[in-house]
LOZAPA-483046 format. One record per residue (C-alpha): residue number from 1; residue in one letter; x, y, z. Coordinates in steps of 0.1 Angstrom, whole numbers. Layout:
  num  residu     c1     c2     c3
  NUM       A      X      Y      Z
...
END
This chain:
  num  residu     c1     c2     c3
    1       M    941   1340   1020
    2       N    917   1369   1018
    3       D    916   1396   1045
    4       D    889   1378   1065
    5       Q    910   1347   1067
    6       L    942   1366   1075
    7       L    924   1382   1105
    8       R    906   1351   1116
    9       Y    937   1329   1116
   10       S    961   1357   1126
   11       R    971   1341   1160
   12       H    983   1310   1141
   13       I   1001   1331   1115
   14       L   1020   1348   1143
   15       L   1035   1315   1154
   16       P   1068   1311   1135
   17       E   1062   1274   1135
   18       I   1031   1279   1115
   19       G   1031   1313   1097
   20       V   1014   1320   1065
   21       E   1026   1289   1047
   22       G   1014   1266   1076
   23       Q    980   1282   1077
   24       E    977   1278   1040
   25       A    985   1241   1044
   26       I    957   1238   1070
   27       L    933   1256   1046
   28       A    942   1231   1019
   29       A    940   1200   1040
   30       R    913   1174   1040
   31       V    908   1156   1073
   32       L    886   1126   1080
   33       V    871   1124   1115
   34       I    856   1089   1121
   35       G    831   1093   1150
   36       A    811   1124   1160
   37       G    808   1116   1197
   38       G    829   1124   1228
   39       L    863   1124   1210
   40       G    851   1136   1176
   41       S    833   1166   1190
   42       P    862   1186   1204
   43       A    885   1173   1177
   44       A    862   1184   1149
   45       M    855   1218   1166
   46       Y    892   1226   1170
   47       L    899   1216   1135
   48       A    871   1236   1121
   49       A    881   1266   1142
   50       A    917   1263   1130
   51       G    906   1264   1094
   52       V    910   1230   1080
   53       G    899   1232   1044
   54       T    876   1202   1043
   55       L    863   1182   1073
   56       V    847   1148   1065
   57       L    825   1138   1094
   58       A    816   1101   1095
   59       D    791   1087   1120
   60       G    759   1067   1115
   61       D    744   1074   1149
   62       T    718   1098   1161
   63       V    720   1121   1191
   64       D    708   1107   1223
   65       L    700   1125   1256
   66       T    727   1105   1273
   67       N    753   1119   1248
   68       L    749   1154   1259
   69       Q    770   1151   1292
   70       R    802   1150   1271
   71       Q    795   1152   1233
   72       I    798   1190   1230
   73       L    792   1190   1192
   74       H    755   1184   1200
   75       S    728   1202   1221
   76       A    694   1193   1236
   77       D    675   1204   1204
   78       G    695   1180   1184
   79       V    683   1149   1202
   80       G    670   1124   1176
   81       R    689   1140   1147
   82       L    718   1124   1129
   83       K    750   1133   1147
   84       V    767   1144   1115
   85       E    739   1169   1107
   86       S    739   1182   1142
   87       G    777   1184   1141
   88       R    777   1202   1108
   89       D    754   1229   1121
   90       T    776   1234   1152
   91       L    808   1236   1131
   92       H    793   1262   1107
   93       R    782   1283   1137
   94       L    818   1281   1149
   95       N    834   1289   1116
   96       P    811   1297   1087
   97       L    842   1292   1063
   98       A    844   1256   1072
   99       H    835   1231   1045
  100       V    821   1200   1061
  101       E    812   1168   1042
  102       L    788   1143   1059
  103       R    789   1105   1058
  104       A    759   1094   1078
  105       T    770   1058   1080
  106       R    795   1035   1096
  107       L    823   1036   1071
  108       E    834   1001   1059
  109       G    848    983   1029
  110       Q    853   1003    997
  111       A    836   1034   1011
  112       L    861   1035   1040
  113       E    891   1030   1017
  114       D    879   1058    994
  115       E    876   1082   1022
  116       V    910   1073   1037
  117       A    927   1075   1003
  118       A    913   1110    998
  119       A    923   1123   1033
  120       D    955   1140   1043
  121       V    951   1129   1080
  122       V    927   1105   1096
  123       L    913   1107   1131
  124       D    900   1076   1147
  125       C    874   1089   1172
  126       C    852   1058   1172
  127       D    843   1034   1202
  128       N    848    999   1188
  129       F    878    977   1179
  130       A    863    965   1146
  131       T    862   1000   1132
  132       R    895   1009   1147
  133       H    912    979   1129
  134       A    894    985   1097
  135       V    905   1022   1097
  136       N    941   1011   1105
  137       R    942    987   1076
  138       A    930   1014   1052
  139       C    956   1038   1066
  140       V    984   1013   1062
  141       K    973   1005   1026
  142       F    972   1042   1015
  143       R   1001   1053   1038
  144       K    980   1079   1056
  145       P    989   1093   1091
  146       L    964   1081   1117
  147       V    956   1099   1150
  148       S    941   1075   1174
  149       G    923   1084   1207
  150       A    902   1065   1233
  151       G    887   1073   1267
  152       I    867   1054   1293
  153       R    859   1061   1329
  154       F    888   1084   1340
  155       D    914   1069   1316
  156       G    924   1082   1282
  157       Q    951   1074   1255
  158       V    962   1090   1223
  159       S    988   1081   1198
  160       V    999   1088   1162
  161       F   1007   1062   1136
  162       D   1025   1080   1109
  163       L   1022   1054   1082
  164       R   1040   1075   1056
  165       K   1072   1062   1074
  166       D   1084   1027   1070
  167       E   1096   1025   1106
  168       S   1063   1036   1122
  169       A   1041   1011   1141
  170       C   1004   1007   1131
  171       Y    975   1003   1155
  172       H    976    965   1150
  173       C   1012    964   1164
  174       L    999    979   1196
  175       F    965    961   1199
  176       P    966    930   1177
  177       E    933    921   1162
  178       G    918    890   1175
  179       E    934    891   1210
  180       D    911    888   1240
  181       L    908    925   1246
  182       E    879    937   1267
  183       E    857    961   1248
  184       V    843    985   1272
  185       R    815   1010   1264
  186       C    805   1043   1281
  187       A    769   1030   1284
  188       V    782   1003   1308
  189       M    813   1018   1324
  190       G    807   1055   1324
  191       V    830   1083   1313
  192       F    842   1115   1330
  193       A    829   1143   1307
  194       P    861   1164   1304
  195       L    883   1133   1298
  196       V    871   1129   1261
  197       G    875   1167   1256
  198       I    912   1165   1267
  199       I    919   1135   1244
  200       G    899   1148   1214
  201       A    916   1182   1216
  202       T    950   1165   1217
  203       Q    940   1146   1186
  204       A    932   1178   1168
  205       A    966   1193   1179
  206       E    984   1163   1165
  207       A    965   1164   1133
  208       L    973   1201   1128
  209       K   1010   1195   1136
  210       L   1011   1167   1110
  211       I    995   1190   1084
  212       V   1019   1219   1090
  213       G   1049   1197   1096
  214       C   1059   1213   1129
  215       G   1070   1200   1163
  216       T   1073   1164   1172
  217       S   1043   1142   1168
  218       L   1032   1113   1191
  219       D   1044   1089   1164
  220       G   1062   1060   1183
  221       R   1047   1070   1216
  222       L   1014   1062   1234
  223       L   1003   1090   1258
  224       L    983   1077   1287
  225       L    962   1100   1309
  226       D    950   1091   1344
  227       G    922   1117   1349
  228       L    917   1110   1385
  229       E    952   1118   1394
  230       M    957   1141   1364
  231       E    990   1125   1355
  232       W   1003   1118   1320
  233       R   1025   1088   1311
  234       S   1044   1083   1279
  235       V   1051   1048   1266
  236       S   1074   1041   1236
  237       L   1060   1021   1207
  238       G   1079   1001   1182
  239       R   1068    985   1149
  240       D   1062    947   1150
  241       P   1082    934   1120
  242       G   1060    903   1120
  243       C   1027    924   1121
  244       P   1004    910   1095
  245       V    990    944   1087
  246       C   1021    966   1083
  247       G   1050    941   1084
  248       S   1054    938   1047
  249       R   1058    976   1041
END
């Protein structure tokens, strides 16, 4: 690290759990953030501020006026722009040292696999089950840790699937693909603005802990937030040995 980096990240370096070595690991990391909306906004901002070496921001949507109530990566002058371009500008204002790569598309197929294979950590900040399951399959295939978050109305959830470990569950173990799960959207159900900030910031925290190797991650636990009562609940997760996605690991 140069003098500017040592000063910028000094409050991380002062933490014995991180230190110089941990901050250097953050600077060398490549993190894939899928979704530049309500969850991806705070997640990407905290990761960029923390000094993640390469942030890959993937989202094919454009900024809409209805996004601005909660998607803090974007502002009114960005309406109509690609979210990844608006997001890159915000991240560079936050930390000019951040290297941000843009994928202005919904990642799928080989493109998704290539990005997951190249990443150290993957953050699922999307809003649909099809993409979540596709990301999970790629993370299982390449044994990449996945930090998954979701938020709707006043309810949020976040978990880690550390697929580097044989005993860890995958997203499919928790929410099997093909089951009759109701897919709810903010456009129909609404969402409390700070809720996605809380969940997205938690995703960033878990990603940084995975990169540094400090603390205890949410692997094996699903953290549930009731934003109306402001109560957290932790549920233990176990791997399904018969899971068609990760069962053969």
